[in-house]
C-alpha positions as CSV (number, residue, x, y, z in Angstrom):
1,M,15.2,11.7,10.8
2,A,13.6,12.0,14.2
3,A,15.1,15.4,14.9
4,A,14.1,16.7,11.5
5,A,10.4,15.9,12.2
6,A,9.9,18.7,14.8
7,P,8.4,21.3,12.3
8,F,6.2,18.5,11.0
9,L,4.9,17.9,14.5
10,L,4.2,21.5,15.2
11,A,2.1,21.7,12.0
12,A,0.3,18.5,13.0
13,L,-0.6,20.0,16.4
14,A,-2.0,23.0,14.6
15,V,-4.2,20.8,12.5
16,A,-5.4,18.9,15.5
17,S,-6.2,22.0,17.5
18,S,-8.1,23.5,14.6
19,A,-10.2,20.4,14.3
20,V,-12.1,20.7,17.6
21,W,-15.7,20.0,16.6
22,A,-18.9,20.0,18.4
23,S,-20.6,16.7,19.1
24,A,-20.9,14.3,16.2
25,S,-23.8,14.5,13.9
26,A,-26.7,12.2,14.7
27,V,-25.6,9.4,12.5
28,A,-26.3,5.7,13.0
29,L,-23.3,3.4,12.9
30,E,-25.2,0.9,10.9
31,D,-26.0,3.5,8.2
32,P,-23.1,3.5,5.7
33,A,-24.7,6.4,3.7
34,G,-25.0,8.4,7.0
35,L,-21.3,7.8,7.8
36,L,-20.4,9.1,4.3
37,R,-22.5,12.2,5.0
38,R,-20.6,12.7,8.3
39,A,-17.2,12.4,6.5
40,T,-18.2,15.0,3.9
41,E,-19.2,17.6,6.5
42,P,-16.9,20.7,5.8
43,A,-15.0,20.6,9.1
44,F,-14.4,16.9,8.9
45,L,-13.3,17.0,5.3
46,N,-11.1,20.0,5.8
47,W,-9.4,18.2,8.7
48,M,-8.6,15.2,6.6
49,V,-7.4,17.4,3.7
50,G,-5.1,19.2,6.2
51,V,-3.6,16.0,7.5
52,R,-3.1,14.7,4.0
53,R,-1.3,17.8,2.8
54,L,1.0,17.9,5.9
55,I,2.0,14.3,5.1
56,H,2.4,15.2,1.4
57,E,4.7,18.1,2.2
58,N,6.9,15.9,4.4
59,P,7.4,12.6,2.5
60,E,9.4,9.8,4.2
61,L,10.7,6.6,2.7
62,R,10.2,3.1,4.0
63,F,11.0,2.6,7.6
64,E,11.9,6.4,7.9
65,E,8.3,7.5,8.5
66,F,9.1,9.1,11.9
67,G,7.3,12.4,11.3
68,T,4.3,10.7,9.7
69,S,4.1,8.3,12.7
70,E,4.2,11.2,15.1
71,L,1.5,13.0,13.3
72,V,-0.7,9.8,13.4
73,R,-0.1,9.4,17.1
74,R,-0.8,13.1,17.8
75,E,-4.2,12.8,16.0
76,L,-5.0,9.5,17.8
77,D,-4.1,11.2,21.2
78,A,-6.5,14.1,20.3
79,M,-9.3,11.6,19.7
80,G,-8.5,9.6,22.8
81,I,-7.7,6.4,21.0
82,P,-5.0,4.1,22.6
83,Y,-2.2,2.7,20.5
84,R,1.1,0.8,20.4
85,H,4.3,2.3,19.1
86,P,6.8,1.6,17.8
87,V,5.7,-1.5,15.8
88,A,8.1,-2.5,13.0
89,V,10.2,0.7,13.5
90,T,7.7,3.4,12.7
91,G,4.3,1.5,12.6
92,V,1.4,2.4,14.9
93,V,-1.4,0.0,15.9
94,A,-4.5,1.5,17.5
95,T,-7.6,-0.1,18.9
96,I,-11.2,1.1,19.2
97,G,-14.1,-0.8,20.8
98,T,-14.6,-3.4,23.5
99,G,-11.1,-4.8,23.5
100,E,-12.7,-8.2,23.1
101,P,-13.3,-10.5,20.1
102,P,-14.2,-10.4,17.3
103,F,-11.2,-8.4,16.0
104,V,-11.3,-6.7,12.6
105,A,-8.3,-4.8,11.2
106,L,-8.0,-1.8,8.8
107,R,-4.7,-0.9,7.2
108,A,-3.1,2.2,5.7
109,D,0.4,2.4,4.3
110,M,2.5,5.4,5.1
111,D,5.7,5.5,3.0
112,A,6.6,7.7,0.1
113,L,8.7,7.2,-3.1
114,L,12.2,8.1,-4.1
115,M,11.2,10.6,-6.8
116,Q,11.1,14.3,-7.4
117,E,7.7,15.9,-7.5
118,S,7.1,17.9,-10.7
119,V,3.7,19.4,-9.8
120,E,3.9,23.0,-8.7
121,W,1.4,23.7,-6.0
122,E,1.2,25.2,-2.5
123,H,1.7,21.9,-0.7
124,K,4.4,20.4,-3.0
125,S,7.0,18.1,-1.3
126,K,9.5,20.0,0.8
127,V,12.0,17.2,0.6
128,P,14.1,17.1,-2.6
129,G,14.0,13.7,-4.3
130,K,11.1,12.4,-2.3
131,M,7.4,12.4,-3.1
132,H,4.1,10.8,-2.2
133,G,3.6,9.7,-5.7
134,C,1.3,6.8,-5.0
135,G,-1.3,8.2,-2.6
136,H,-0.3,6.8,0.7
137,D,-0.7,10.3,2.2
138,A,-4.4,10.0,1.3
139,N,-4.6,6.4,2.6
140,V,-3.3,7.6,6.0
141,A,-5.7,10.6,6.1
142,M,-8.6,8.2,5.2
143,L,-7.8,5.8,8.0
144,L,-7.6,8.7,10.5
145,G,-10.9,9.9,9.3
146,C,-12.3,6.4,9.8
147,A,-10.8,6.4,13.3
148,K,-12.7,9.6,14.0
149,I,-16.0,8.1,12.9
150,L,-15.5,4.9,14.9
151,Q,-14.4,6.7,18.0
152,E,-17.6,8.7,17.9
153,H,-19.5,5.4,18.0
154,R,-17.0,3.4,20.1
155,D,-19.7,2.4,22.6
156,E,-21.8,0.8,19.8
157,L,-19.1,-1.4,18.4
158,K,-19.7,-5.2,18.9
159,G,-16.0,-6.0,19.2
160,T,-12.6,-4.4,18.5
161,V,-11.3,-2.5,15.4
162,V,-7.5,-2.6,15.0
163,L,-6.1,0.3,13.0
164,V,-2.8,-0.6,11.3
165,F,-0.6,2.3,10.2
166,Q,2.0,0.4,8.3
167,P,5.5,1.5,7.1
168,A,7.4,0.4,4.1
169,E,4.8,-0.9,1.5
170,E,7.0,0.3,-1.4
171,G,9.3,-2.6,-1.6
172,G,10.2,-2.9,2.0
173,G,7.8,-5.7,3.0
174,G,6.4,-3.6,5.9
175,A,3.4,-5.8,6.2
176,Q,5.6,-8.8,6.9
177,K,7.4,-6.8,9.6
178,M,4.1,-5.8,11.2
179,I,3.0,-9.4,11.3
180,E,6.2,-10.5,12.9
181,A,5.7,-7.7,15.5
182,G,2.3,-9.1,16.5
183,A,0.3,-6.2,15.0
184,V,-2.6,-8.5,13.8
185,E,-2.7,-11.2,16.4
186,N,-6.2,-12.6,16.9
187,V,-7.5,-10.6,13.9
188,D,-10.3,-12.4,12.0
189,A,-10.5,-10.2,9.0
190,I,-8.6,-7.2,7.5
191,F,-9.6,-4.6,5.0
192,G,-7.2,-2.4,2.9
193,V,-8.1,0.5,0.8
194,H,-6.2,2.6,-1.8
195,V,-7.1,5.7,-3.8
196,A,-7.1,5.2,-7.6
197,N,-7.3,7.7,-10.4
198,A,-8.5,5.2,-13.1
199,F,-12.2,5.4,-12.2
200,P,-14.6,8.2,-11.1
201,I,-15.0,9.8,-7.8
202,G,-17.7,8.1,-5.7
203,V,-17.0,4.7,-7.2
204,L,-15.6,1.7,-5.2
205,E,-14.0,-1.1,-7.1
206,S,-12.7,-4.6,-6.3
207,R,-13.1,-8.3,-7.2
208,P,-13.2,-11.7,-5.5
209,G,-10.0,-13.8,-5.8
210,P,-6.8,-12.5,-7.3
211,I,-6.7,-8.7,-7.5
212,M,-3.0,-7.8,-7.7
213,A,0.0,-9.8,-8.8
214,G,2.9,-11.0,-6.7
215,G,6.5,-10.7,-7.7
216,G,10.0,-9.5,-7.0
217,V,12.8,-7.2,-8.0
218,F,16.2,-8.2,-9.4
219,E,19.5,-6.5,-10.1
220,A,22.4,-7.9,-12.1
221,V,26.0,-6.8,-12.6
222,I,27.4,-7.9,-16.0
223,S,31.2,-7.7,-16.0
224,G,33.5,-7.7,-19.0
225,K,36.7,-5.8,-19.9
226,G,36.7,-2.1,-20.7
227,G,38.7,-0.3,-23.2
228,H,38.7,2.2,-26.1
229,A,35.5,2.3,-28.1
230,A,37.5,2.4,-31.3
231,L,39.3,-0.9,-30.4
232,P,36.4,-3.2,-29.5
233,H,38.4,-6.3,-30.3
234,H,40.6,-5.5,-27.3
235,T,37.6,-5.4,-24.9
236,V,34.8,-7.7,-23.7
237,D,31.8,-5.5,-24.1
238,P,29.3,-5.7,-21.2
239,I,26.9,-3.2,-22.9
240,L,26.4,-5.6,-25.8
241,A,26.0,-8.5,-23.3
242,A,23.5,-6.6,-21.3
243,S,21.5,-5.7,-24.4
244,N,21.3,-9.3,-25.4
245,V,20.2,-10.2,-21.9
246,I,17.4,-7.7,-22.0
247,V,16.1,-9.0,-25.3
248,N,16.1,-12.6,-24.1
249,L,14.4,-11.8,-20.9
250,Q,11.4,-10.6,-22.8
251,Q,11.0,-14.1,-24.3
252,L,10.3,-15.6,-20.9
253,V,6.8,-14.3,-21.1
254,S,6.2,-14.4,-24.9
255,R,7.6,-17.9,-25.4
256,E,7.7,-19.7,-22.0
257,A,4.6,-18.5,-20.1
258,D,1.0,-19.9,-20.7
259,P,-0.8,-17.0,-22.5
260,L,-3.6,-17.5,-20.0
261,D,-1.3,-17.0,-17.1
262,S,-0.6,-13.3,-16.9
263,Q,3.1,-12.5,-16.3
264,V,5.4,-9.5,-16.7
265,V,9.2,-9.1,-16.8
266,T,10.4,-5.5,-17.1
267,V,13.9,-4.1,-17.1
268,G,13.7,-0.5,-15.8
269,K,17.4,0.1,-14.9
270,F,20.4,0.1,-17.2
271,Q,23.5,1.8,-16.0
272,G,26.9,1.6,-17.6
273,G,29.6,3.8,-19.0
274,G,30.2,7.5,-18.6
275,A,31.9,8.5,-21.9
276,F,30.9,8.1,-25.6
277,N,34.3,6.7,-26.6
278,V,34.9,4.2,-23.7
279,I,33.6,0.7,-23.3
280,P,33.0,0.2,-19.5
281,D,34.2,-2.7,-17.4
282,S,30.7,-3.5,-16.2
283,V,27.0,-2.7,-16.6
284,T,24.2,-2.9,-14.0
285,I,20.7,-3.7,-15.0
286,G,17.6,-4.2,-12.8
287,G,13.9,-4.8,-13.1
288,T,10.8,-6.5,-11.8
289,F,8.8,-9.6,-12.5
290,R,5.1,-10.2,-11.7
291,A,2.6,-13.1,-11.8
292,F,-0.6,-14.3,-10.2
293,S,0.7,-17.6,-8.6
294,K,3.6,-18.5,-6.4
295,E,4.6,-21.2,-8.9
296,S,4.9,-18.7,-11.8
297,I,6.8,-16.3,-9.6
298,N,9.3,-19.0,-8.6
299,Q,9.6,-20.1,-12.2
300,L,10.3,-16.6,-13.4
301,K,12.9,-16.1,-10.7
302,Q,14.8,-19.2,-11.7
303,R,14.7,-18.4,-15.4
304,I,15.7,-14.7,-15.0
305,E,18.9,-15.8,-13.3
306,E,19.6,-18.5,-15.8
307,V,19.1,-16.2,-18.8
308,I,21.2,-13.4,-17.4
309,V,24.1,-15.7,-16.5
310,S,23.9,-17.7,-19.7
311,Q,23.5,-14.8,-22.1
312,A,26.4,-12.9,-20.4
313,S,28.5,-16.0,-20.9
314,V,27.7,-16.1,-24.6
315,Q,29.2,-12.6,-24.9
316,R,32.3,-13.7,-22.8
317,C,31.1,-11.8,-19.7
318,N,30.4,-12.8,-16.1
319,A,27.2,-12.0,-14.3
320,T,26.0,-11.9,-10.8
321,V,22.2,-11.7,-10.0
322,E,20.7,-10.5,-6.8
323,F,17.0,-10.5,-5.9
324,L,16.5,-7.4,-3.7
325,N,14.4,-7.0,-0.6
326,M,12.3,-10.0,-1.5
327,D,12.7,-12.5,1.2
328,P,10.0,-13.8,1.0
329,F,8.8,-12.6,-2.4
330,F,5.6,-10.6,-2.5
331,P,2.8,-13.2,-2.9
332,P,-0.3,-12.3,-5.1
333,T,-3.0,-10.3,-3.4
334,S,-6.3,-12.3,-3.3
335,N,-9.6,-11.3,-1.9
336,S,-11.8,-13.7,0.1
337,P,-14.9,-14.5,-1.9
338,E,-17.0,-14.3,1.3
339,L,-15.8,-10.8,2.0
340,H,-16.4,-9.7,-1.6
341,D,-20.2,-10.4,-1.2
342,F,-20.0,-8.6,2.2
343,F,-18.2,-5.6,0.6
344,V,-20.6,-5.3,-2.3
345,R,-23.6,-5.3,0.1
346,V,-22.1,-2.6,2.5
347,A,-20.6,-0.4,-0.2
348,S,-23.9,-0.5,-2.1
349,E,-25.7,0.9,0.9
350,M,-23.2,3.7,1.0
351,V,-22.8,4.8,-2.7
352,G,-25.5,2.8,-4.5
353,S,-25.1,-0.5,-6.4
354,K,-24.2,1.2,-9.7
355,N,-21.2,2.8,-8.1
356,V,-19.8,-0.6,-6.8
357,R,-18.0,-2.2,-9.6
358,D,-15.9,-5.3,-10.4
359,M,-12.4,-4.6,-11.7
360,Q,-9.8,-6.4,-13.8
361,P,-6.8,-7.7,-11.9
362,L,-3.8,-5.5,-11.8
363,M,-0.2,-6.5,-12.4
364,G,1.0,-4.2,-9.7
365,A,2.1,-5.9,-6.4
366,E,0.9,-5.1,-2.9
367,D,2.5,-6.3,0.4
368,F,-1.1,-6.4,1.8
369,A,-0.9,-9.9,0.4
370,F,1.2,-11.0,3.4
371,Y,-1.7,-10.5,5.8
372,A,-3.6,-13.3,4.0
373,E,-1.0,-15.8,5.2
374,V,-1.9,-15.2,8.9
375,I,-5.5,-13.8,8.8
376,P,-8.4,-16.0,7.7
377,F,-10.2,-13.3,5.7
378,T,-8.6,-10.5,3.8
379,Y,-10.0,-7.9,1.4
380,Y,-8.5,-5.1,-0.7
381,Y,-10.4,-2.5,-2.7
382,F,-10.0,0.9,-4.4
383,V,-11.7,4.3,-4.0
384,G,-12.1,6.2,-7.3
385,M,-10.9,9.8,-7.5
386,Y,-11.1,10.6,-11.3
387,N,-12.9,13.8,-12.1
388,E,-13.1,14.6,-15.8
389,T,-13.3,18.3,-15.2
390,R,-9.8,18.3,-13.8
391,G,-8.4,17.1,-17.2
392,P,-6.0,14.2,-17.7
393,Q,-4.6,12.7,-14.5
394,A,-1.1,11.3,-14.3
395,P,-0.7,7.6,-13.2
396,H,0.5,6.4,-9.8
397,H,4.3,6.5,-9.4
398,S,4.5,9.5,-11.8
399,P,6.2,12.8,-10.7
400,Y,3.0,14.4,-11.9
401,F,0.7,12.3,-9.8
402,T,-2.0,14.2,-7.9
403,V,-4.7,13.3,-5.4
404,N,-8.3,14.4,-5.7
405,E,-9.1,15.1,-2.1
406,E,-12.8,14.8,-2.7
407,A,-12.2,11.0,-2.5
408,L,-11.1,11.1,1.2
409,P,-14.6,10.9,2.7
410,Y,-15.4,7.8,0.6
411,G,-12.4,5.9,1.9
412,A,-12.9,7.0,5.5
413,A,-16.6,6.1,5.6
414,A,-16.2,2.8,3.7
415,Q,-13.6,1.5,6.1
416,A,-15.7,2.6,9.1
417,A,-18.8,1.0,7.7
418,L,-17.1,-2.3,6.7
419,A,-15.5,-2.7,10.2
420,A,-18.6,-1.8,12.1
421,R,-20.8,-4.1,10.1
422,Y,-18.3,-6.9,10.2
423,L,-18.3,-6.8,14.0
424,F,-22.1,-6.5,14.2
425,E,-22.5,-9.6,12.0
426,H,-19.9,-11.6,13.8
427,E,-20.7,-10.6,17.4
428,Q,-19.8,-13.3,19.8
429,P,-22.6,-14.3,22.2
430,A,-22.1,-13.5,25.8
431,A,-21.3,-16.4,28.0
432,S,-24.3,-17.8,30.0
433,P,-24.2,-17.3,33.8
434,D,-23.9,-21.1,34.2
435,K,-20.9,-21.2,31.9
436,A,-19.3,-18.2,33.5
437,K,-19.8,-19.8,37.0
438,A,-18.3,-23.1,35.7
439,H,-15.3,-21.2,34.4
440,D,-14.8,-19.4,37.7
441,E,-14.9,-22.7,39.6
442,L,-12.3,-24.2,37.3
C-alpha cells in the first residue's frame, strides 16, 4: 500500500503548491460568520475541493489509509502545523495553539468502503472495488480547511486544538485504537462532523442526547448435508434452515423489543450453493443489529446467537455464530446536553438560527461514540449538502453516492468556530505571581 501511494503524493504536492495564498482575510476568530466567508473564498474553496477529489480518486480501506495519511501530513507541513504519526497505524494527530490547556479536539474519519463506484465523472475512484461512498473524503477536506483557518489565527487561540485524522471508522473501531494510542489524552471536549445529503446546503443539524445507535455485526455458518436437489430426503438442507433463521430473527424486534426502544436486526448477507440442482453442505449468513442502549445491544447479541443455533437445530443443522470486529461493540453515540446549547449558539451565529435544526436519531452506528468513554464532553453533528436543483441524491453507502462540494466551507468554518469559541469560554486563568513563586520553591 505504501509504495502504491507515490502518485497520490505527487498529486497532493501539486495541490498544496497551487494553494499558496496571500495573507488571510481580515476575519475575527470570534466571528463564526466571518470564518464561513473566509472558507467560501474561491482560492480557499478550490483548495478544499482539490484535496477532497484527490482522496476520492484514491480510496483506501480501514487501516490502509497510507496515501490519505501522507496527503494530510503534506498539507499540514505546508501550513506549518506540527503533528504525530503514525497513530493507530495510519492516523495523524496535529495540534494548533498554545500547547497548554484547555484542550479541545476535532475529528475526521479517513477510510473508504469496499464497493464499486457507479457514478461516471472526472474524479471517479481509480481503485476497482473501492469507493468513498460515505463522504469521509469530504470530512478530511473539511478538517484540513478548519486547520487552515485556525492556523491563520493560532496566536489568538486560548488553549490547544487537537486535530484527529482517524482511520477505520467503517467497522474497524479506529476511534478505540486512537484512544489506546493516546490521541486524545487531556482533551476536555471533542466535536465530530459529517456531511449529510438528507437536508439542505447551509443547514447544520444535531440533537442533545442519543443521536446514533450502537450495535454490532454477526456472521453465521449453518452446516447440513449436501446432495442432489431432486433427492432432498437424502440431504440436510442448510438453505431451508437459514431461511427459517432469517424469518425468526425478524421477530426479535417485532415481538421481544419494547416498541418505544428502537432496535434493528437486518440480514444483509446470504451465501450458499452454486448450482440450481445441488443442495449445498453449508450456508453463510451475516447481518447487523442496532439499538440505543448497551442493555438492548447485549440482549440482541444473546438472542441472535440463540435463535440461529436453535433454529438450525430444528432443521437438523449445526450453526456457529461469530460477532465480527466488535470487541467492544460500538456503543450508542450520545451528545452532551451542555455542548448542544453551545453548538446551537455558535452555529446560529454562523448560518442563522433558522438553519440550525434538531434532528431525529439515526439507527446508523458511529465509532465516534468511543470518545465519550474517555472525554468528558462529546458532540457530533451533520452538515447539509442537499441541493434540489441537482435532482435526487443517492443515500450514503450507495455506489451512486455523491458529495455536494458546496458544503465543505460550512464544515470547515463550523469546526473552527466551535473549537475557538470553546477555548475562549474555557480559558484557564494564568497563575498569580505568588502561586508561581510558591510552585518554583516547591
